[in-house]
C-alpha positions in Angstrom: 9.8 -15.4 -8.1 6.9 -12.8 -7.9 7.1 -9.2 -6.8 4.0 -7.2 -6.0 4.5 -3.4 -6.2 1.8 -1.1 -4.8 2.0 2.6 -5.1 1.3 5.5 -7.5 1.2 6.0 -11.2 1.4 9.6 -12.1 2.2 12.2 -14.8 5.1 14.4 -13.8 6.0 17.8 -15.1 9.7 18.3 -14.3 12.2 21.1 -14.8 15.9 20.6 -14.4 18.9 22.7 -15.3 19.2 20.4 -18.3 15.7 20.6 -19.7 12.0 20.4 -19.1 9.3 17.8 -19.7 5.6 18.7 -19.4 4.2 15.2 -19.0 6.1 12.0 -18.4 5.3 8.8 -16.7 6.0 9.0 -13.0 4.9 7.7 -9.6 6.5 5.2 -7.1 4.8 2.1 -8.6 5.9 3.1 -12.1 9.5 3.7 -11.3 10.0 0.8 -9.0 8.1 -1.9 -11.1 9.9 -0.9 -14.3 13.3 -1.0 -12.5 12.6 -4.3 -10.8 11.3 -5.9 -14.0 14.8 -6.9 -15.0 14.7 -9.5 -12.3 11.5 -11.2 -11.0 7.9 -11.3 -12.4 6.4 -8.0 -11.4 2.8 -7.0 -10.9 1.7 -3.5 -10.1 -1.3 -2.3 -8.1 -2.2 1.4 -8.6 -4.9 3.7 -9.9 -5.0 6.0 -12.9 -7.6 8.2 -14.6 -9.1 8.0 -18.0 -6.1 9.9 -19.3 -3.8 7.0 -18.4 -4.0 5.3 -21.8 -2.4 2.9 -24.2 0.9 4.7 -24.4 1.5 4.5 -20.6 0.3 0.8 -20.5 2.7 0.0 -23.3 5.6 1.1 -21.1 4.6 -1.5 -18.5 3.9 -4.1 -21.2 7.4 -3.5 -22.7 8.9 -4.4 -19.4 6.6 -7.4 -18.8 4.9 -5.8 -15.8 1.5 -7.3 -15.0 -1.1 -4.6 -14.9 -4.1 -6.8 -14.0 -4.5 -4.8 -10.7 -4.0 -1.4 -12.3 -7.4 0.3 -11.8 -8.4 3.0 -14.3 -11.2 5.4 -13.4 -12.5 6.5 -16.9 -14.0 9.8 -15.8 -11.1 10.7 -13.5 -7.7 12.3 -13.9 -4.3 10.6 -13.1 -2.2 11.9 -10.2 0.1 14.8 -11.3 3.3 16.1 -9.7 5.0 19.3 -10.8 8.6 19.7 -9.7 11.9 21.4 -10.2 15.3 19.9 -9.6 18.4 21.9 -8.8 21.8 21.3 -10.5 22.4 18.8 -7.6 19.6 16.4 -8.8 19.2 15.2 -5.2 17.5 18.5 -4.4 13.9 18.6 -5.7 11.2 21.2 -5.1 7.5 20.3 -5.3 5.8 23.1 -7.2 2.3 21.6 -7.2 0.5 18.3 -6.7 -2.9 17.2 -8.0 -3.9 14.0 -6.3 -6.9 13.5 -8.6 -8.0 9.8 -8.5 -5.1 9.0 -6.2 -6.9 10.8 -3.4 -9.4 8.0 -3.2 -7.0 5.1 -3.9 -7.8 1.9 -2.1 -5.5 -0.8 -3.3 -7.5 -3.8 -4.6 -5.4 -7.0 -4.8 -6.4 -9.9 -7.0 -6.2 -13.4 -5.6 -2.9 -13.9 -7.4 -1.4 -10.7 -6.0 -2.3 -11.8 -2.5 0.0 -14.8 -3.0 3.1 -12.7 -3.8 6.3 -13.8 -2.1 7.9 -10.3 -2.4 6.1 -7.0 -1.7 7.2 -3.5 -2.3 4.9 -0.9 -0.6 5.6 2.3 -2.6 5.2 5.8 -1.3 1.5 5.9 -0.3 -0.3 6.7 3.0 0.9 4.4 5.8 -2.6 3.1 6.5 -2.9 2.0 2.9 0.5 0.3 3.0 -0.5 -1.5 6.2 -3.8 -2.6 4.6 -1.9 -4.1 1.7 0.6 -5.8 4.0 -2.4 -7.5 5.8 -3.7 -8.8 2.5 -0.4 -10.5 1.8 0.2 -12.3 5.1 2.5 -15.0 3.6 5.0 -12.7 1.9 8.6 -13.7 2.6 10.0 -10.2 2.2 8.3 -6.8 2.5 10.0 -3.5 1.8 8.5 0.0 1.9 9.1 3.5 0.9 8.0 6.7 2.7 8.6 10.4 2.6 8.8 13.4 4.9 5.1 14.1 4.5 4.1 10.8 6.2 6.9 11.0 8.8 5.6 14.5 9.8 1.9 14.1 9.5 1.2 10.4 10.2 4.0 9.3 12.4 1.9 7.0 14.6 0.5 5.1 11.6 4.0 4.8 10.1 5.3 3.4 13.3 2.5 0.8 13.4 3.3 -0.1 9.8 7.0 -0.5 10.5 6.2 -2.8 13.4 3.9 -4.9 11.2 6.5 -5.2 8.4 9.3 -6.1 10.8 7.5 -8.4 13.1 4.6 -9.7 11.1 
């Protein structure tokens, strides 16, 4: 079984009541692909900057996540998210976001990725999610993630995407 995960890789700076980390691996594609790696074969499609190096790739390799379609733009910087969580860790506050190379992300799928049976469309712009869905027409199961930003600012595109995912 193969699972294609498309989304973001990022560096997160996070503060909680329990501690603070200045730079840790984050992003929807990172979190989902590593979590899913305990089950099927997982491949990730994302973009990082030149600062996304061997240490970050090693995390994916340690979990047998295929990074063939992980694009690295050598002279760019990886997406960064700065946030603070309250004692109730379900409550997060975005302090700052630097899209960096993620601002121009256009998912590029290899021929192998286009044949994936399972697809997870991580939290990226709905039109990008829709474009990926169209490149994997024979997928048996497609799931997606979204957030308030897309619901509020790109509702029409999100509705089109949901229709495509549900009805092909």
